[in-house]
C-alpha positions as CSV (number, residue, x, y, z in Angstrom):
1,M,-157.1,56.7,30.2
2,T,-154.8,56.7,27.4
3,K,-154.8,53.9,24.6
4,N,-151.2,53.0,25.7
5,T,-152.4,52.5,29.4
6,Q,-155.4,50.4,28.2
7,D,-153.2,48.2,26.2
8,K,-150.7,47.7,29.0
9,L,-153.7,46.8,31.4
10,A,-154.9,44.3,29.0
11,I,-151.6,42.6,28.6
12,R,-151.0,42.5,32.3
13,E,-154.5,40.9,32.7
14,L,-153.6,38.4,30.0
15,I,-150.4,37.5,31.8
16,E,-152.1,37.0,35.0
17,N,-154.9,34.9,33.4
18,W,-152.2,32.7,31.9
19,A,-150.9,31.8,35.4
20,V,-154.3,31.6,37.1
21,W,-156.0,29.5,34.4
22,R,-153.0,27.2,33.7
23,D,-152.2,26.3,37.3
24,G,-155.9,25.9,38.0
25,L,-156.2,23.4,35.1
26,Q,-158.8,25.7,33.4
27,W,-157.6,24.6,29.9
28,D,-160.6,26.2,28.1
29,R,-160.1,29.6,29.5
30,F,-156.3,29.2,29.2
31,E,-156.6,28.7,25.5
32,T,-158.1,32.3,25.1
33,V,-154.8,34.0,26.0
34,W,-153.0,32.8,22.9
35,H,-153.4,33.5,19.2
36,K,-153.8,30.5,17.0
37,D,-150.1,30.4,16.0
38,G,-148.9,30.7,19.7
39,Q,-146.0,28.9,20.9
40,M,-144.5,28.0,24.4
41,W,-140.8,27.5,25.1
42,A,-139.7,26.2,28.4
43,T,-137.1,23.9,29.9
44,W,-138.9,20.7,29.1
45,F,-141.3,21.7,26.2
46,Q,-141.0,23.8,23.0
47,G,-144.0,23.8,20.7
48,T,-147.6,25.0,20.0
49,Y,-149.7,26.0,22.9
50,K,-152.0,23.2,22.1
51,E,-149.3,20.7,22.5
52,F,-148.4,22.4,25.7
53,I,-151.9,21.9,27.0
54,K,-151.8,18.3,26.1
55,V,-148.4,17.5,27.7
56,S,-149.3,19.5,30.8
57,K,-152.4,17.4,31.3
58,A,-150.5,14.2,30.9
59,G,-147.9,15.6,33.4
60,Y,-150.4,16.2,35.9
61,A,-151.9,12.9,35.5
62,K,-148.4,11.4,36.4
63,G,-148.2,13.5,39.5
64,T,-146.5,16.6,38.3
65,I,-147.8,19.9,40.1
66,V,-146.7,23.1,38.9
67,H,-147.4,26.7,40.3
68,H,-146.5,30.1,39.1
69,M,-146.2,33.2,41.1
70,L,-146.0,36.6,39.4
71,G,-144.1,39.8,40.3
72,G,-143.6,43.1,38.5
73,T,-144.1,43.6,34.7
74,S,-142.4,45.7,32.2
75,I,-144.2,46.3,28.9
76,D,-142.9,47.8,25.7
77,I,-145.6,48.5,22.9
78,K,-145.0,49.5,19.4
79,G,-148.1,49.7,17.2
80,R,-149.9,46.4,17.3
81,R,-146.9,44.5,19.0
82,A,-145.5,44.3,22.4
83,V,-142.9,42.5,24.5
84,A,-143.6,42.0,28.1
85,Q,-141.2,40.9,30.9
86,T,-142.8,39.6,34.1
87,K,-140.9,38.5,37.3
88,M,-142.0,35.0,38.1
89,T,-141.3,32.0,40.3
90,I,-142.0,28.4,39.2
91,S,-142.6,25.9,41.9
92,Q,-142.7,22.3,40.6
93,R,-143.5,19.2,42.9
94,L,-142.1,15.8,41.6
95,P,-141.1,12.5,43.1
96,F,-137.4,11.8,43.1
97,K,-136.2,8.3,44.1
98,G,-139.1,7.9,46.5
99,V,-138.8,11.3,47.9
100,V,-141.3,14.0,47.0
101,C,-139.4,17.3,46.3
102,D,-140.2,20.9,45.5
103,V,-138.0,22.7,43.0
104,T,-138.3,26.4,42.9
105,C,-136.9,28.5,40.1
106,F,-136.9,32.3,39.8
107,G,-136.7,34.2,36.4
108,R,-138.8,36.1,34.0
109,F,-141.5,35.4,31.5
110,Y,-140.6,37.1,28.2
111,D,-143.6,37.3,26.1
112,F,-144.1,38.5,22.4
113,L,-147.6,39.6,21.9
114,E,-149.7,41.0,19.1
115,K,-153.0,42.8,18.9
116,R,-155.2,41.2,16.2
117,K,-158.8,42.3,15.5
118,G,-158.8,44.3,18.7
119,R,-157.5,41.6,20.9
120,W,-154.0,41.1,22.4
121,G,-152.7,37.5,22.5
122,L,-149.6,35.6,22.9
123,V,-147.6,34.7,19.9
124,L,-144.6,33.3,21.7
125,R,-143.6,32.8,25.4
126,R,-140.0,32.5,26.3
127,L,-138.4,32.5,29.8
128,T,-135.4,33.4,31.4
129,Y,-134.2,31.3,34.3
130,E,-132.0,33.1,36.9
131,K,-131.6,30.9,40.0
132,D,-133.2,27.8,41.5
133,R,-133.2,25.4,44.5
134,L,-134.3,21.9,45.3
135,D,-136.1,21.0,48.6
136,P,-137.3,17.5,49.9
137,L,-140.8,17.9,51.6
138,D,-139.3,15.6,54.4
139,P,-136.7,17.9,56.0
140,S,-135.0,14.7,57.2
141,A,-134.6,13.2,53.8
142,R,-131.2,13.1,52.1
143,L,-130.9,13.4,48.4
144,K,-128.0,12.0,46.5
145,L,-127.7,13.8,43.1
146,D,-125.4,12.8,40.1
147,N,-123.2,15.9,40.2
148,K,-121.9,15.1,36.6
149,L,-125.6,15.4,35.3
150,L,-126.3,18.4,37.4
151,Q,-123.4,20.4,36.0
152,K,-124.7,19.8,32.4
153,F,-127.4,22.4,33.0
154,P,-127.0,26.2,33.3
155,V,-126.9,27.4,37.0
156,G,-130.2,29.3,36.5
157,Y,-132.2,26.0,36.2
158,R,-129.8,23.5,37.3
159,H,-132.0,21.7,39.8
160,L,-135.2,22.2,37.9
161,A,-133.6,20.5,34.8
162,Y,-132.2,17.7,37.0
163,L,-135.4,16.8,38.4
164,Q,-137.3,17.0,35.2
165,T,-134.8,14.8,33.5
166,Q,-135.2,12.2,36.3
167,F,-139.0,12.4,35.6
168,G,-138.4,11.5,31.9
169,Y,-138.5,15.0,30.3
170,K,-135.9,15.9,27.6
171,V,-134.7,19.4,28.9
172,K,-133.3,22.0,26.6
173,P,-129.6,22.8,27.9
174,D,-129.1,26.3,26.5
175,L,-131.9,28.6,27.6
176,P,-131.4,32.2,28.7
177,G,-130.3,33.1,32.1
178,L,-129.7,36.4,33.9
179,D,-127.0,37.3,31.4
180,G,-125.0,35.8,28.6
181,P,-125.2,35.0,24.8
182,A,-128.6,33.3,25.0
183,T,-130.1,36.2,27.0
184,D,-128.7,38.8,24.5
185,A,-130.1,36.9,21.7
186,L,-133.4,36.9,23.3
187,Y,-133.4,40.5,23.8
188,A,-132.4,41.1,20.3
189,Q,-135.4,38.9,19.2
190,G,-137.6,41.1,21.3
191,A,-136.2,44.3,19.7
192,A,-136.6,42.9,16.2
193,W,-140.2,41.8,17.0
194,L,-141.2,45.4,18.0
195,K,-139.7,46.6,14.6
196,G,-142.1,44.4,12.8
197,K,-139.8,41.5,11.8
198,A,-140.9,37.9,11.9
199,L,-140.0,35.5,14.7
200,T,-137.0,33.2,14.0
């Protein structure tokens, strides 16, 4: 097995562990996939991984249930640095005006990784949000959405953002989708990372 293959296997295992341990509330194990300066950027949160754990615990205590399903992964490695893109689906369950709903969002994890002291770890996790949908658990329930608020968010995570906003989260309105300037900027950031430049 080549060194490149070993590194790719280690990175893929890290990405899978992130999803299993985060969704399984295994926070002590979840911490091990990050480097100490690791950061997480999502619709409702941008900050350190330690802060992410804290607010995730608080959200679960208030009734938020989140699951991540993973698909294929593409990994680019240059020296001790790597960028990985992984197809993923976020499923989040939240109450909305007395109706429990599932919102499902399809996109990609876009990960900045580095090998330090022989161990790969996450330095930054970004996401692309490409399409989503909102479904009440009770199929007979009718949801009345504020269309003006709904249209404030990009099409890739419009319903996810809407529900998170109703739950009290402040949602970032300009995150990358399938294409567009924000996505181009993310790809440029990934290319710069592989060239040894600092994250900005």
